[in-house]
C-alpha positions as CSV (number, residue, x, y, z in Angstrom):
1,M,0.4,0.0,0.2
2,I,1.2,3.7,0.2
3,Y,3.3,2.4,3.2
4,D,5.9,0.5,0.8
5,M,5.8,4.0,-1.5
6,I,6.8,6.8,1.3
7,L,10.4,7.3,1.2
8,L,11.0,9.8,3.6
9,M,10.0,8.6,7.2
10,K,10.4,10.0,10.4
11,R,10.5,7.5,13.5
12,V,7.7,8.9,16.6
13,T,7.3,7.3,19.7
14,I,3.3,6.6,20.7
15,T,2.0,5.5,23.8
16,L,-0.8,3.4,23.5
17,P,-2.8,1.3,26.3
18,D,-2.1,-2.4,26.6
19,D,-5.1,-3.6,25.3
20,V,-5.0,-1.8,22.1
21,V,-1.7,-2.8,21.3
22,D,-2.5,-6.6,21.9
23,E,-5.6,-6.1,19.4
24,I,-3.5,-4.2,16.7
25,D,-1.0,-7.4,17.0
26,R,-3.7,-9.3,16.5
27,W,-4.8,-7.8,13.5
28,E,-1.5,-7.0,11.9
29,T,2.2,-8.3,12.3
30,N,3.5,-4.6,11.2
31,R,2.3,-2.2,13.9
32,S,3.8,0.8,12.2
33,R,2.0,0.1,8.9
34,F,-1.5,-0.4,11.0
35,V,-0.7,2.9,12.9
36,L,0.2,4.6,9.4
37,E,-3.1,3.1,7.7
38,A,-5.1,4.6,10.4
39,S,-3.7,7.7,10.5
40,L,-4.2,8.0,6.8
41,R,-7.8,7.1,7.1
42,E,-8.4,9.5,10.1
43,L,-6.4,12.4,8.6
44,A,-8.8,11.9,5.1
45,L,-11.8,11.9,7.3
46,R,-10.9,15.0,8.7
47,R,-10.1,16.9,5.4
48,R,-13.6,15.6,4.1
49,E,-15.3,17.2,7.3
50,K,-13.4,20.1,7.0
51,L,-14.5,20.8,3.2
52,G,-17.9,19.7,3.9
53,R,-18.1,22.3,7.1
54,S,-16.2,24.8,4.0
55,L,-18.9,24.0,1.7
56,A,-21.7,24.2,4.2
57,S,-20.8,27.9,5.2
58,P,-18.6,29.2,2.3
59,H,-16.8,32.3,2.3
60,P,-19.0,35.5,1.6
61,E,-16.2,36.1,-1.5
62,S,-17.1,32.9,-3.1
63,F,-20.9,34.4,-3.8
64,L,-19.1,37.2,-5.3
65,V,-17.3,35.0,-7.7
66,A,-20.1,32.6,-8.3
67,E,-22.0,35.6,-9.2
68,H,-19.8,37.1,-11.6
69,G,-19.8,33.4,-13.4
70,L,-17.3,31.4,-14.7
71,E,-18.1,32.2,-18.6
72,E,-17.6,35.8,-17.7
73,W,-14.0,35.0,-16.4
74,G,-13.2,33.0,-19.1
75,A,-14.4,36.0,-21.6
76,A,-12.4,38.0,-19.9
77,A,-9.2,36.1,-19.7
78,H,-9.8,35.7,-23.4
79,G,-7.0,37.4,-25.3
80,D,-4.6,37.7,-22.6
81,D,-2.2,35.5,-23.9
82,E,1.0,36.5,-21.6
83,H,-0.6,34.7,-18.7
84,L,-1.8,31.8,-21.0
85,L,0.1,28.4,-21.4
86,D,1.5,27.8,-24.4
87,A,0.3,24.0,-25.4
88,D,3.3,23.9,-27.6
89,Q,5.8,24.4,-25.0
90,A,4.2,21.6,-22.8
91,R,6.0,18.3,-21.7
92,H,4.2,15.3,-20.7
93,V,5.0,14.5,-17.3
94,Q,4.1,11.0,-15.1
95,W,4.8,10.3,-11.7
96,S,7.0,7.6,-10.6
97,P,6.9,6.2,-7.2
98,G,10.4,6.7,-5.2
99,R,11.6,8.9,-8.2
100,G,9.1,11.6,-8.6
101,W,7.8,13.7,-11.4
102,R,9.7,12.6,-14.7
103,E,9.5,13.1,-18.3
104,D,7.0,10.6,-20.0
105,P,8.7,9.8,-23.4
106,E,4.9,9.1,-24.7
């Protein structure tokens, strides 16, 4: 899983009740992997909850952006070649676990 792809690791010491450690050991032989996977799930849950709260209570300025409209924004940006990407200069890249972003030979 993700555990196998992470290159930079930090050692941490955590304290858990004996019965929790015993239960972890019944399910998993690698405690670190178990704690990592549980932590990743919890972090994803918290991000989703934060996004949900944000969507339920958007920043007042977001209403102004929505009222302005994406179509108008696109029309306003049209002709502003100085700030647009040049597709002819684009490079295809792909993510390689353990190596990072690499140019894709296509």
